[in-house]
PDB file as gemmi writes it, atoms N, CA and C in Angstrom:
CRYST1    1.000    1.000    1.000  90.00  90.00  90.00 P 1                      
ATOM      1  N   MET A   1     -22.128  34.719 -25.321  1.00  0.00           N  
ATOM      2  CA  MET A   1     -22.383  36.096 -24.956  1.00  0.00           C  
ATOM      3  C   MET A   1     -23.628  36.574 -25.701  1.00  0.00           C  
ATOM      4  N   ARG A   2     -24.477  37.309 -25.025  1.00  0.00           N  
ATOM      5  CA  ARG A   2     -25.693  37.855 -25.626  1.00  0.00           C  
ATOM      6  C   ARG A   2     -25.526  39.363 -25.735  1.00  0.00           C  
ATOM      7  N   PHE A   3     -25.181  39.832 -26.905  1.00  0.00           N  
ATOM      8  CA  PHE A   3     -24.954  41.248 -27.137  1.00  0.00           C  
ATOM      9  C   PHE A   3     -26.273  41.997 -27.284  1.00  0.00           C  
ATOM     10  N   ASP A   4     -26.294  43.242 -26.816  1.00  0.00           N  
ATOM     11  CA  ASP A   4     -27.471  44.087 -27.036  1.00  0.00           C  
ATOM     12  C   ASP A   4     -27.609  44.440 -28.504  1.00  0.00           C  
ATOM     13  N   ARG A   5     -26.507  44.741 -29.145  1.00  0.00           N  
ATOM     14  CA  ARG A   5     -26.493  45.151 -30.558  1.00  0.00           C  
ATOM     15  C   ARG A   5     -25.337  44.441 -31.269  1.00  0.00           C  
ATOM     16  N   VAL A   6     -25.563  44.060 -32.496  1.00  0.00           N  
ATOM     17  CA  VAL A   6     -24.522  43.436 -33.308  1.00  0.00           C  
ATOM     18  C   VAL A   6     -24.663  43.935 -34.734  1.00  0.00           C  
ATOM     19  N   GLY A   7     -23.553  44.239 -35.336  1.00  0.00           N  
ATOM     20  CA  GLY A   7     -23.502  44.531 -36.761  1.00  0.00           C  
ATOM     21  C   GLY A   7     -22.434  43.646 -37.366  1.00  0.00           C  
ATOM     22  N   THR A   8     -22.713  43.075 -38.505  1.00  0.00           N  
ATOM     23  CA  THR A   8     -21.716  42.213 -39.144  1.00  0.00           C  
ATOM     24  C   THR A   8     -21.334  42.788 -40.500  1.00  0.00           C  
ATOM     25  N   PHE A   9     -20.090  42.617 -40.812  1.00  0.00           N  
ATOM     26  CA  PHE A   9     -19.553  43.064 -42.089  1.00  0.00           C  
ATOM     27  C   PHE A   9     -18.586  42.004 -42.578  1.00  0.00           C  
ATOM     28  N   THR A  10     -18.658  41.675 -43.832  1.00  0.00           N  
ATOM     29  CA  THR A  10     -17.705  40.719 -44.378  1.00  0.00           C  
ATOM     30  C   THR A  10     -16.386  41.430 -44.648  1.00  0.00           C  
ATOM     31  N   TYR A  11     -15.309  40.676 -44.611  1.00  0.00           N  
ATOM     32  CA  TYR A  11     -13.980  41.244 -44.826  1.00  0.00           C  
ATOM     33  C   TYR A  11     -13.854  41.775 -46.250  1.00  0.00           C  
ATOM     34  N   SER A  12     -13.246  42.917 -46.357  1.00  0.00           N  
ATOM     35  CA  SER A  12     -12.901  43.447 -47.670  1.00  0.00           C  
ATOM     36  C   SER A  12     -11.591  44.212 -47.525  1.00  0.00           C  
ATOM     37  N   HIS A  13     -10.824  44.212 -48.570  1.00  0.00           N  
ATOM     38  CA  HIS A  13      -9.553  44.929 -48.541  1.00  0.00           C  
ATOM     39  C   HIS A  13      -9.806  46.432 -48.453  1.00  0.00           C  
ATOM     40  N   GLU A  14      -9.162  47.063 -47.503  1.00  0.00           N  
ATOM     41  CA  GLU A  14      -9.253  48.510 -47.349  1.00  0.00           C  
ATOM     42  C   GLU A  14      -7.843  49.070 -47.408  1.00  0.00           C  
ATOM     43  N   GLU A  15      -7.604  49.929 -48.362  1.00  0.00           N  
ATOM     44  CA  GLU A  15      -6.281  50.537 -48.485  1.00  0.00           C  
ATOM     45  C   GLU A  15      -5.880  51.230 -47.197  1.00  0.00           C  
ATOM     46  N   ASP A  16      -4.568  51.254 -46.964  1.00  0.00           N  
ATOM     47  CA  ASP A  16      -3.986  51.920 -45.799  1.00  0.00           C  
ATOM     48  C   ASP A  16      -4.405  51.299 -44.471  1.00  0.00           C  
ATOM     49  N   THR A  17      -4.771  50.005 -44.474  1.00  0.00           N  
ATOM     50  CA  THR A  17      -5.022  49.295 -43.222  1.00  0.00           C  
ATOM     51  C   THR A  17      -4.002  48.176 -43.091  1.00  0.00           C  
ATOM     52  N   SER A  18      -3.737  47.747 -41.869  1.00  0.00           N  
ATOM     53  CA  SER A  18      -2.747  46.689 -41.661  1.00  0.00           C  
ATOM     54  C   SER A  18      -3.204  45.365 -42.274  1.00  0.00           C  
ATOM     55  N   ALA A  19      -4.494  45.175 -42.451  1.00  0.00           N  
ATOM     56  CA  ALA A  19      -5.004  43.926 -43.026  1.00  0.00           C  
ATOM     57  C   ALA A  19      -5.008  43.927 -44.551  1.00  0.00           C  
ATOM     58  N   PHE A  20      -4.670  45.041 -45.155  1.00  0.00           N  
ATOM     59  CA  PHE A  20      -4.751  45.141 -46.613  1.00  0.00           C  
ATOM     60  C   PHE A  20      -3.894  44.098 -47.325  1.00  0.00           C  
ATOM     61  N   ASP A  21      -2.759  43.754 -46.740  1.00  0.00           N  
ATOM     62  CA  ASP A  21      -1.852  42.799 -47.383  1.00  0.00           C  
ATOM     63  C   ASP A  21      -2.180  41.337 -47.076  1.00  0.00           C  
ATOM     64  N   LEU A  22      -3.184  41.086 -46.266  1.00  0.00           N  
ATOM     65  CA  LEU A  22      -3.568  39.710 -45.970  1.00  0.00           C  
ATOM     66  C   LEU A  22      -4.229  39.073 -47.184  1.00  0.00           C  
ATOM     67  N   VAL A  23      -4.053  37.777 -47.300  1.00  0.00           N  
ATOM     68  CA  VAL A  23      -4.673  37.037 -48.391  1.00  0.00           C  
ATOM     69  C   VAL A  23      -6.153  36.847 -48.061  1.00  0.00           C  
ATOM     70  N   ASP A  24      -7.007  37.205 -48.977  1.00  0.00           N  
ATOM     71  CA  ASP A  24      -8.443  37.044 -48.807  1.00  0.00           C  
ATOM     72  C   ASP A  24      -8.846  35.773 -49.542  1.00  0.00           C  
ATOM     73  N   ASP A  25      -8.745  34.629 -48.843  1.00  0.00           N  
ATOM     74  CA  ASP A  25      -8.986  33.346 -49.496  1.00  0.00           C  
ATOM     75  C   ASP A  25     -10.321  32.698 -49.110  1.00  0.00           C  
ATOM     76  N   ILE A  26     -11.220  33.481 -48.554  1.00  0.00           N  
ATOM     77  CA  ILE A  26     -12.555  32.977 -48.222  1.00  0.00           C  
ATOM     78  C   ILE A  26     -13.518  33.426 -49.316  1.00  0.00           C  
ATOM     79  N   ALA A  27     -14.255  32.477 -49.852  1.00  0.00           N  
ATOM     80  CA  ALA A  27     -15.213  32.788 -50.915  1.00  0.00           C  
ATOM     81  C   ALA A  27     -16.278  33.754 -50.407  1.00  0.00           C  
ATOM     82  N   GLU A  28     -16.711  34.642 -51.285  1.00  0.00           N  
ATOM     83  CA  GLU A  28     -17.701  35.659 -50.902  1.00  0.00           C  
ATOM     84  C   GLU A  28     -18.988  35.032 -50.379  1.00  0.00           C  
ATOM     85  N   ASP A  29     -19.443  33.928 -50.982  1.00  0.00           N  
ATOM     86  CA  ASP A  29     -20.670  33.286 -50.514  1.00  0.00           C  
ATOM     87  C   ASP A  29     -20.506  32.693 -49.117  1.00  0.00           C  
ATOM     88  N   VAL A  30     -19.308  32.250 -48.785  1.00  0.00           N  
ATOM     89  CA  VAL A  30     -19.039  31.737 -47.433  1.00  0.00           C  
ATOM     90  C   VAL A  30     -19.065  32.894 -46.435  1.00  0.00           C  
ATOM     91  N   LYS A  31     -18.460  34.006 -46.801  1.00  0.00           N  
ATOM     92  CA  LYS A  31     -18.485  35.191 -45.929  1.00  0.00           C  
ATOM     93  C   LYS A  31     -19.922  35.626 -45.656  1.00  0.00           C  
ATOM     94  N   GLU A  32     -20.720  35.700 -46.712  1.00  0.00           N  
ATOM     95  CA  GLU A  32     -22.110  36.131 -46.570  1.00  0.00           C  
ATOM     96  C   GLU A  32     -22.906  35.155 -45.708  1.00  0.00           C  
ATOM     97  N   ALA A  33     -22.688  33.855 -45.889  1.00  0.00           N  
ATOM     98  CA  ALA A  33     -23.396  32.844 -45.104  1.00  0.00           C  
ATOM     99  C   ALA A  33     -23.040  32.960 -43.624  1.00  0.00           C  
ATOM    100  N   ARG A  34     -21.770  33.204 -43.329  1.00  0.00           N  
ATOM    101  CA  ARG A  34     -21.340  33.368 -41.936  1.00  0.00           C  
ATOM    102  C   ARG A  34     -21.964  34.612 -41.312  1.00  0.00           C  
ATOM    103  N   ALA A  35     -21.974  35.700 -42.049  1.00  0.00           N  
ATOM    104  CA  ALA A  35     -22.570  36.941 -41.540  1.00  0.00           C  
ATOM    105  C   ALA A  35     -24.065  36.743 -41.313  1.00  0.00           C  
ATOM    106  N   GLN A  36     -24.733  36.082 -42.226  1.00  0.00           N  
ATOM    107  CA  GLN A  36     -26.170  35.819 -42.107  1.00  0.00           C  
ATOM    108  C   GLN A  36     -26.468  34.954 -40.889  1.00  0.00           C  
ATOM    109  N   GLU A  37     -25.645  33.946 -40.649  1.00  0.00           N  
ATOM    110  CA  GLU A  37     -25.841  33.059 -39.501  1.00  0.00           C  
ATOM    111  C   GLU A  37     -25.736  33.841 -38.185  1.00  0.00           C  
ATOM    112  N   ILE A  38     -24.760  34.726 -38.103  1.00  0.00           N  
ATOM    113  CA  ILE A  38     -24.606  35.551 -36.899  1.00  0.00           C  
ATOM    114  C   ILE A  38     -25.839  36.425 -36.702  1.00  0.00           C  
ATOM    115  N   MET A  39     -26.317  37.049 -37.774  1.00  0.00           N  
ATOM    116  CA  MET A  39     -27.469  37.941 -37.649  1.00  0.00           C  
ATOM    117  C   MET A  39     -28.758  37.190 -37.319  1.00  0.00           C  
ATOM    118  N   GLU A  40     -28.885  35.949 -37.752  1.00  0.00           N  
ATOM    119  CA  GLU A  40     -30.055  35.146 -37.400  1.00  0.00           C  
ATOM    120  C   GLU A  40     -30.072  34.842 -35.908  1.00  0.00           C  
ATOM    121  N   VAL A  41     -28.911  34.549 -35.345  1.00  0.00           N  
ATOM    122  CA  VAL A  41     -28.810  34.328 -33.902  1.00  0.00           C  
ATOM    123  C   VAL A  41     -29.138  35.627 -33.171  1.00  0.00           C  
ATOM    124  N   GLN A  42     -28.565  36.734 -33.636  1.00  0.00           N  
ATOM    125  CA  GLN A  42     -28.787  38.019 -32.990  1.00  0.00           C  
ATOM    126  C   GLN A  42     -30.236  38.473 -33.101  1.00  0.00           C  
ATOM    127  N   GLN A  43     -30.912  38.117 -34.163  1.00  0.00           N  
ATOM    128  CA  GLN A  43     -32.310  38.509 -34.347  1.00  0.00           C  
ATOM    129  C   GLN A  43     -33.165  38.002 -33.186  1.00  0.00           C  
ATOM    130  N   GLU A  44     -32.962  36.768 -32.780  1.00  0.00           N  
ATOM    131  CA  GLU A  44     -33.711  36.207 -31.655  1.00  0.00           C  
ATOM    132  C   GLU A  44     -33.371  36.924 -30.356  1.00  0.00           C  
ATOM    133  N   ILE A  45     -32.090  37.196 -30.136  1.00  0.00           N  
ATOM    134  CA  ILE A  45     -31.651  37.889 -28.930  1.00  0.00           C  
ATOM    135  C   ILE A  45     -32.219  39.294 -28.903  1.00  0.00           C  
ATOM    136  N   SER A  46     -32.156  39.980 -30.020  1.00  0.00           N  
ATOM    137  CA  SER A  46     -32.661  41.343 -30.109  1.00  0.00           C  
ATOM    138  C   SER A  46     -34.162  41.394 -29.823  1.00  0.00           C  
ATOM    139  N   LEU A  47     -34.921  40.450 -30.348  1.00  0.00           N  
ATOM    140  CA  LEU A  47     -36.358  40.408 -30.089  1.00  0.00           C  
ATOM    141  C   LEU A  47     -36.621  40.231 -28.597  1.00  0.00           C  
ATOM    142  N   GLU A  48     -35.913  39.327 -27.957  1.00  0.00           N  
ATOM    143  CA  GLU A  48     -36.085  39.110 -26.522  1.00  0.00           C  
ATOM    144  C   GLU A  48     -35.777  40.391 -25.746  1.00  0.00           C  
ATOM    145  N   LYS A  49     -34.695  41.060 -26.090  1.00  0.00           N  
ATOM    146  CA  LYS A  49     -34.314  42.291 -25.396  1.00  0.00           C  
ATOM    147  C   LYS A  49     -35.331  43.394 -25.657  1.00  0.00           C  
ATOM    148  N   ASN A  50     -35.856  43.470 -26.868  1.00  0.00           N  
ATOM    149  CA  ASN A  50     -36.874  44.475 -27.174  1.00  0.00           C  
ATOM    150  C   ASN A  50     -38.180  44.175 -26.457  1.00  0.00           C  
ATOM    151  N   GLU A  51     -38.536  42.909 -26.312  1.00  0.00           N  
ATOM    152  CA  GLU A  51     -39.759  42.545 -25.596  1.00  0.00           C  
ATOM    153  C   GLU A  51     -39.687  42.979 -24.130  1.00  0.00           C  
ATOM    154  N   GLU A  52     -38.488  43.017 -23.561  1.00  0.00           N  
ATOM    155  CA  GLU A  52     -38.309  43.474 -22.180  1.00  0.00           C  
ATOM    156  C   GLU A  52     -38.616  44.966 -22.038  1.00  0.00           C  
ATOM    157  N   LYS A  53     -38.626  45.699 -23.128  1.00  0.00           N  
ATOM    158  CA  LYS A  53     -38.889  47.140 -23.100  1.00  0.00           C  
ATOM    159  C   LYS A  53     -40.380  47.479 -23.132  1.00  0.00           C  
ATOM    160  N   VAL A  54     -41.220  46.507 -23.499  1.00  0.00           N  
ATOM    161  CA  VAL A  54     -42.655  46.760 -23.579  1.00  0.00           C  
ATOM    162  C   VAL A  54     -43.170  47.166 -22.197  1.00  0.00           C  
ATOM    163  N   GLY A  55     -43.931  48.264 -22.176  1.00  0.00           N  
ATOM    164  CA  GLY A  55     -44.476  48.789 -20.930  1.00  0.00           C  
ATOM    165  C   GLY A  55     -43.597  49.835 -20.275  1.00  0.00           C  
ATOM    166  N   LYS A  56     -42.369  49.977 -20.744  1.00  0.00           N  
ATOM    167  CA  LYS A  56     -41.454  50.969 -20.197  1.00  0.00           C  
ATOM    168  C   LYS A  56     -41.484  52.237 -21.048  1.00  0.00           C  
ATOM    169  N   THR A  57     -41.098  53.349 -20.442  1.00  0.00           N  
ATOM    170  CA  THR A  57     -41.077  54.632 -21.133  1.00  0.00           C  
ATOM    171  C   THR A  57     -39.636  55.057 -21.362  1.00  0.00           C  
ATOM    172  N   PHE A  58     -39.351  55.531 -22.573  1.00  0.00           N  
ATOM    173  CA  PHE A  58     -38.009  55.962 -22.951  1.00  0.00           C  
ATOM    174  C   PHE A  58     -38.046  57.370 -23.530  1.00  0.00           C  
ATOM    175  N   LYS A  59     -36.979  58.093 -23.299  1.00  0.00           N  
ATOM    176  CA  LYS A  59     -36.791  59.387 -23.939  1.00  0.00           C  
ATOM    177  C   LYS A  59     -36.319  59.109 -25.365  1.00  0.00           C  
ATOM    178  N   VAL A  60     -37.027  59.684 -26.336  1.00  0.00           N  
ATOM    179  CA  VAL A  60     -36.777  59.405 -27.748  1.00  0.00           C  
ATOM    180  C   VAL A  60     -36.535  60.713 -28.484  1.00  0.00           C  
ATOM    181  N   ILE A  61     -35.543  60.722 -29.357  1.00  0.00           N  
ATOM    182  CA  ILE A  61     -35.346  61.866 -30.252  1.00  0.00           C  
ATOM    183  C   ILE A  61     -35.988  61.506 -31.582  1.00  0.00           C  
ATOM    184  N   ILE A  62     -36.781  62.423 -32.105  1.00  0.00           N  
ATOM    185  CA  ILE A  62     -37.460  62.200 -33.384  1.00  0.00           C  
ATOM    186  C   ILE A  62     -36.474  62.475 -34.523  1.00  0.00           C  
ATOM    187  N   ASP A  63     -36.375  61.520 -35.436  1.00  0.00           N  
ATOM    188  CA  ASP A  63     -35.492  61.674 -36.604  1.00  0.00           C  
ATOM    189  C   ASP A  63     -36.242  62.129 -37.848  1.00  0.00           C  
ATOM    190  N   LYS A  64     -37.466  61.575 -38.051  1.00  0.00           N  
ATOM    191  CA  LYS A  64     -38.202  61.915 -39.269  1.00  0.00           C  
ATOM    192  C   LYS A  64     -39.639  61.425 -39.168  1.00  0.00           C  
ATOM    193  N   LYS A  65     -40.454  61.889 -40.118  1.00  0.00           N  
ATOM    194  CA  LYS A  65     -41.812  61.379 -40.272  1.00  0.00           C  
ATOM    195  C   LYS A  65     -41.851  60.621 -41.590  1.00  0.00           C  
ATOM    196  N   GLU A  66     -42.423  59.431 -41.534  1.00  0.00           N  
ATOM    197  CA  GLU A  66     -42.450  58.576 -42.719  1.00  0.00           C  
ATOM    198  C   GLU A  66     -43.717  57.724 -42.674  1.00  0.00           C  
ATOM    199  N   ALA A  67     -44.442  57.683 -43.760  1.00  0.00           N  
ATOM    200  CA  ALA A  67     -45.656  56.866 -43.874  1.00  0.00           C  
ATOM    201  C   ALA A  67     -46.656  57.164 -42.751  1.00  0.00           C  
ATOM    202  N   GLY A  68     -46.773  58.442 -42.403  1.00  0.00           N  
ATOM    203  CA  GLY A  68     -47.754  58.845 -41.418  1.00  0.00           C  
ATOM    204  C   GLY A  68     -47.389  58.577 -39.970  1.00  0.00           C  
ATOM    205  N   ARG A  69     -46.172  58.197 -39.716  1.00  0.00           N  
ATOM    206  CA  ARG A  69     -45.728  57.938 -38.345  1.00  0.00           C  
ATOM    207  C   ARG A  69     -44.343  58.532 -38.149  1.00  0.00           C  
ATOM    208  N   TYR A  70     -43.998  58.754 -36.918  1.00  0.00           N  
ATOM    209  CA  TYR A  70     -42.689  59.313 -36.611  1.00  0.00           C  
ATOM    210  C   TYR A  70     -41.713  58.186 -36.291  1.00  0.00           C  
ATOM    211  N   LEU A  71     -40.475  58.408 -36.691  1.00  0.00           N  
ATOM    212  CA  LEU A  71     -39.412  57.456 -36.391  1.00  0.00           C  
ATOM    213  C   LEU A  71     -38.349  58.183 -35.580  1.00  0.00           C  
ATOM    214  N   GLY A  72     -37.901  57.530 -34.537  1.00  0.00           N  
ATOM    215  CA  GLY A  72     -36.877  58.112 -33.689  1.00  0.00           C  
ATOM    216  C   GLY A  72     -36.003  57.027 -33.105  1.00  0.00           C  
ATOM    217  N   ARG A  73     -35.265  57.410 -32.062  1.00  0.00           N  
ATOM    218  CA  ARG A  73     -34.387  56.451 -31.397  1.00  0.00           C  
ATOM    219  C   ARG A  73     -34.200  56.866 -29.947  1.00  0.00           C  
ATOM    220  N   THR A  74     -33.922  55.891 -29.123  1.00  0.00           N  
ATOM    221  CA  THR A  74     -33.686  56.189 -27.717  1.00  0.00           C  
ATOM    222  C   THR A  74     -32.271  56.726 -27.555  1.00  0.00           C  
ATOM    223  N   GLU A  75     -31.977  57.162 -26.346  1.00  0.00           N  
ATOM    224  CA  GLU A  75     -30.634  57.671 -26.058  1.00  0.00           C  
ATOM    225  C   GLU A  75     -29.579  56.568 -26.148  1.00  0.00           C  
ATOM    226  N   PHE A  76     -30.006  55.323 -26.238  1.00  0.00           N  
ATOM    227  CA  PHE A  76     -29.088  54.193 -26.295  1.00  0.00           C  
ATOM    228  C   PHE A  76     -28.806  53.742 -27.728  1.00  0.00           C  
ATOM    229  N   ASP A  77     -29.434  54.368 -28.704  1.00  0.00           N  
ATOM    230  CA  ASP A  77     -29.348  53.903 -30.082  1.00  0.00           C  
ATOM    231  C   ASP A  77     -28.699  54.928 -30.998  1.00  0.00           C  
ATOM    232  N   SER A  78     -27.895  54.421 -31.917  1.00  0.00           N  
ATOM    233  CA  SER A  78     -27.267  55.266 -32.929  1.00  0.00           C  
ATOM    234  C   SER A  78     -28.171  55.357 -34.147  1.00  0.00           C  
ATOM    235  N   VAL A  79     -28.117  56.489 -34.792  1.00  0.00           N  
ATOM    236  CA  VAL A  79     -28.939  56.712 -35.973  1.00  0.00           C  
ATOM    237  C   VAL A  79     -28.518  55.762 -37.097  1.00  0.00           C  
ATOM    238  N   GLU A  80     -29.496  55.216 -37.785  1.00  0.00           N  
ATOM    239  CA  GLU A  80     -29.345  54.388 -38.983  1.00  0.00           C  
ATOM    240  C   GLU A  80     -28.712  53.018 -38.766  1.00  0.00           C  
ATOM    241  N   VAL A  81     -28.305  52.674 -37.535  1.00  0.00           N  
ATOM    242  CA  VAL A  81     -27.720  51.344 -37.339  1.00  0.00           C  
ATOM    243  C   VAL A  81     -28.389  50.548 -36.235  1.00  0.00           C  
ATOM    244  N   ASP A  82     -29.021  51.213 -35.280  1.00  0.00           N  
ATOM    245  CA  ASP A  82     -29.649  50.520 -34.163  1.00  0.00           C  
ATOM    246  C   ASP A  82     -31.171  50.572 -34.301  1.00  0.00           C  
ATOM    247  N   ASN A  83     -31.839  50.089 -33.254  1.00  0.00           N  
ATOM    248  CA  ASN A  83     -33.302  50.094 -33.224  1.00  0.00           C  
ATOM    249  C   ASN A  83     -33.873  51.449 -33.596  1.00  0.00           C  
ATOM    250  N   GLU A  84     -34.972  51.420 -34.311  1.00  0.00           N  
ATOM    251  CA  GLU A  84     -35.779  52.618 -34.484  1.00  0.00           C  
ATOM    252  C   GLU A  84     -36.970  52.485 -33.554  1.00  0.00           C  
ATOM    253  N   VAL A  85     -37.462  53.627 -33.111  1.00  0.00           N  
ATOM    254  CA  VAL A  85     -38.677  53.660 -32.318  1.00  0.00           C  
ATOM    255  C   VAL A  85     -39.769  54.241 -33.216  1.00  0.00           C  
ATOM    256  N   ILE A  86     -40.796  53.462 -33.452  1.00  0.00           N  
ATOM    257  CA  ILE A  86     -41.945  53.907 -34.232  1.00  0.00           C  
ATOM    258  C   ILE A  86     -42.888  54.582 -33.246  1.00  0.00           C  
ATOM    259  N   VAL A  87     -43.172  55.863 -33.471  1.00  0.00           N  
ATOM    260  CA  VAL A  87     -43.950  56.649 -32.523  1.00  0.00           C  
ATOM    261  C   VAL A  87     -45.301  57.005 -33.118  1.00  0.00           C  
ATOM    262  N   HIS A  88     -46.357  56.649 -32.396  1.00  0.00           N  
ATOM    263  CA  HIS A  88     -47.718  56.980 -32.813  1.00  0.00           C  
ATOM    264  C   HIS A  88     -48.229  58.153 -31.987  1.00  0.00           C  
ATOM    265  N   THR A  89     -48.670  59.198 -32.675  1.00  0.00           N  
ATOM    266  CA  THR A  89     -49.252  60.357 -32.010  1.00  0.00           C  
ATOM    267  C   THR A  89     -49.980  61.205 -33.039  1.00  0.00           C  
ATOM    268  N   ASN A  90     -50.956  61.950 -32.578  1.00  0.00           N  
ATOM    269  CA  ASN A  90     -51.618  62.934 -33.433  1.00  0.00           C  
ATOM    270  C   ASN A  90     -50.955  64.295 -33.293  1.00  0.00           C  
ATOM    271  N   LYS A  91     -50.062  64.411 -32.333  1.00  0.00           N  
ATOM    272  CA  LYS A  91     -49.349  65.658 -32.083  1.00  0.00           C  
ATOM    273  C   LYS A  91     -48.315  65.888 -33.187  1.00  0.00           C  
ATOM    274  N   LYS A  92     -48.127  67.139 -33.582  1.00  0.00           N  
ATOM    275  CA  LYS A  92     -47.134  67.469 -34.598  1.00  0.00           C  
ATOM    276  C   LYS A  92     -45.750  67.502 -33.942  1.00  0.00           C  
ATOM    277  N   LEU A  93     -44.847  66.714 -34.479  1.00  0.00           N  
ATOM    278  CA  LEU A  93     -43.479  66.652 -33.975  1.00  0.00           C  
ATOM    279  C   LEU A  93     -42.519  67.063 -35.085  1.00  0.00           C  
ATOM    280  N   ALA A  94     -41.323  67.460 -34.701  1.00  0.00           N  
ATOM    281  CA  ALA A  94     -40.299  67.859 -35.668  1.00  0.00           C  
ATOM    282  C   ALA A  94     -39.017  67.092 -35.390  1.00  0.00           C  
ATOM    283  N   PRO A  95     -38.226  66.853 -36.434  1.00  0.00           N  
ATOM    284  CA  PRO A  95     -36.928  66.217 -36.202  1.00  0.00           C  
ATOM    285  C   PRO A  95     -36.132  67.000 -35.151  1.00  0.00           C  
ATOM    286  N   GLY A  96     -35.566  66.254 -34.219  1.00  0.00           N  
ATOM    287  CA  GLY A  96     -34.800  66.871 -33.145  1.00  0.00           C  
ATOM    288  C   GLY A  96     -35.581  67.014 -31.858  1.00  0.00           C  
ATOM    289  N   ASP A  97     -36.909  66.877 -31.918  1.00  0.00           N  
ATOM    290  CA  ASP A  97     -37.718  66.938 -30.702  1.00  0.00           C  
ATOM    291  C   ASP A  97     -37.420  65.729 -29.818  1.00  0.00           C  
ATOM    292  N   PHE A  98     -37.379  65.968 -28.514  1.00  0.00           N  
ATOM    293  CA  PHE A  98     -37.286  64.881 -27.547  1.00  0.00           C  
ATOM    294  C   PHE A  98     -38.667  64.656 -26.961  1.00  0.00           C  
ATOM    295  N   VAL A  99     -39.100  63.401 -26.935  1.00  0.00           N  
ATOM    296  CA  VAL A  99     -40.412  63.052 -26.400  1.00  0.00           C  
ATOM    297  C   VAL A  99     -40.294  61.784 -25.566  1.00  0.00           C  
ATOM    298  N   ASN A 100     -41.242  61.590 -24.664  1.00  0.00           N  
ATOM    299  CA  ASN A 100     -41.303  60.352 -23.894  1.00  0.00           C  
ATOM    300  C   ASN A 100     -42.276  59.411 -24.577  1.00  0.00           C  
ATOM    301  N   VAL A 101     -41.823  58.179 -24.787  1.00  0.00           N  
ATOM    302  CA  VAL A 101     -42.615  57.187 -25.514  1.00  0.00           C  
ATOM    303  C   VAL A 101     -42.732  55.924 -24.675  1.00  0.00           C  
ATOM    304  N   LYS A 102     -43.979  55.481 -24.468  1.00  0.00           N  
ATOM    305  CA  LYS A 102     -44.223  54.212 -23.783  1.00  0.00           C  
ATOM    306  C   LYS A 102     -44.273  53.114 -24.836  1.00  0.00           C  
ATOM    307  N   ILE A 103     -43.441  52.116 -24.673  1.00  0.00           N  
ATOM    308  CA  ILE A 103     -43.311  51.048 -25.664  1.00  0.00           C  
ATOM    309  C   ILE A 103     -44.488  50.085 -25.541  1.00  0.00           C  
ATOM    310  N   THR A 104     -45.135  49.832 -26.685  1.00  0.00           N  
ATOM    311  CA  THR A 104     -46.307  48.964 -26.721  1.00  0.00           C  
ATOM    312  C   THR A 104     -46.089  47.680 -27.512  1.00  0.00           C  
ATOM    313  N   LYS A 105     -45.107  47.691 -28.419  1.00  0.00           N  
ATOM    314  CA  LYS A 105     -44.831  46.507 -29.249  1.00  0.00           C  
ATOM    315  C   LYS A 105     -43.333  46.375 -29.465  1.00  0.00           C  
ATOM    316  N   ALA A 106     -42.901  45.128 -29.633  1.00  0.00           N  
ATOM    317  CA  ALA A 106     -41.492  44.853 -29.900  1.00  0.00           C  
ATOM    318  C   ALA A 106     -41.367  44.024 -31.164  1.00  0.00           C  
ATOM    319  N   TYR A 107     -40.384  44.357 -31.941  1.00  0.00           N  
ATOM    320  CA  TYR A 107     -40.038  43.606 -33.141  1.00  0.00           C  
ATOM    321  C   TYR A 107     -38.581  43.189 -33.006  1.00  0.00           C  
ATOM    322  N   ASP A 108     -38.096  42.423 -33.967  1.00  0.00           N  
ATOM    323  CA  ASP A 108     -36.720  41.939 -33.831  1.00  0.00           C  
ATOM    324  C   ASP A 108     -35.695  43.076 -33.768  1.00  0.00           C  
ATOM    325  N   PHE A 109     -35.832  44.090 -34.594  1.00  0.00           N  
ATOM    326  CA  PHE A 109     -34.850  45.171 -34.581  1.00  0.00           C  
ATOM    327  C   PHE A 109     -35.455  46.546 -34.376  1.00  0.00           C  
ATOM    328  N   ASP A 110     -36.720  46.646 -34.014  1.00  0.00           N  
ATOM    329  CA  ASP A 110     -37.366  47.932 -33.762  1.00  0.00           C  
ATOM    330  C   ASP A 110     -38.353  47.790 -32.618  1.00  0.00           C  
ATOM    331  N   ILE A 111     -38.761  48.933 -32.058  1.00  0.00           N  
ATOM    332  CA  ILE A 111     -39.804  48.965 -31.054  1.00  0.00           C  
ATOM    333  C   ILE A 111     -40.826  50.022 -31.437  1.00  0.00           C  
ATOM    334  N   GLU A 112     -42.013  49.918 -30.867  1.00  0.00           N  
ATOM    335  CA  GLU A 112     -43.114  50.802 -31.235  1.00  0.00           C  
ATOM    336  C   GLU A 112     -43.794  51.276 -29.960  1.00  0.00           C  
ATOM    337  N   GLY A 113     -44.261  52.527 -29.983  1.00  0.00           N  
ATOM    338  CA  GLY A 113     -44.930  53.020 -28.793  1.00  0.00           C  
ATOM    339  C   GLY A 113     -45.750  54.257 -29.034  1.00  0.00           C  
ATOM    340  N   GLU A 114     -46.310  54.750 -27.924  1.00  0.00           N  
ATOM    341  CA  GLU A 114     -47.185  55.914 -27.978  1.00  0.00           C  
ATOM    342  C   GLU A 114     -46.598  57.038 -27.142  1.00  0.00           C  
ATOM    343  N   LEU A 115     -46.817  58.244 -27.602  1.00  0.00           N  
ATOM    344  CA  LEU A 115     -46.377  59.434 -26.895  1.00  0.00           C  
ATOM    345  C   LEU A 115     -47.067  59.511 -25.540  1.00  0.00           C  
ATOM    346  N   VAL A 116     -46.323  59.827 -24.488  1.00  0.00           N  
ATOM    347  CA  VAL A 116     -46.915  60.019 -23.159  1.00  0.00           C  
ATOM    348  C   VAL A 116     -46.588  61.406 -22.654  1.00  0.00           C  
TER     349      VAL A 116                                                      
END                                                                             
């Protein structure tokens, strides 16, 4: 299966969950290696999916300005966990603004574009 988005978390005991009483007999380094392996596979898939967005225009909500550029996300992305959209413009934008962005570059977990 080729997922659009994947997040991995290693098992940890959480109070008041049904899994809390399970024996945690997997070494932490093994858990981390397994999570890393999944994310390495997903990195390639994510890059391919992001490359398909190049040349397309998306509605983007601006989250913040950082290092002279705006960062936002499409309507398909959750804040702080999914792709960020790096937006290049000379126009002054504010967090919460919705803008149309034409994607010009793709990275493994982010995309970049220009205001249209």
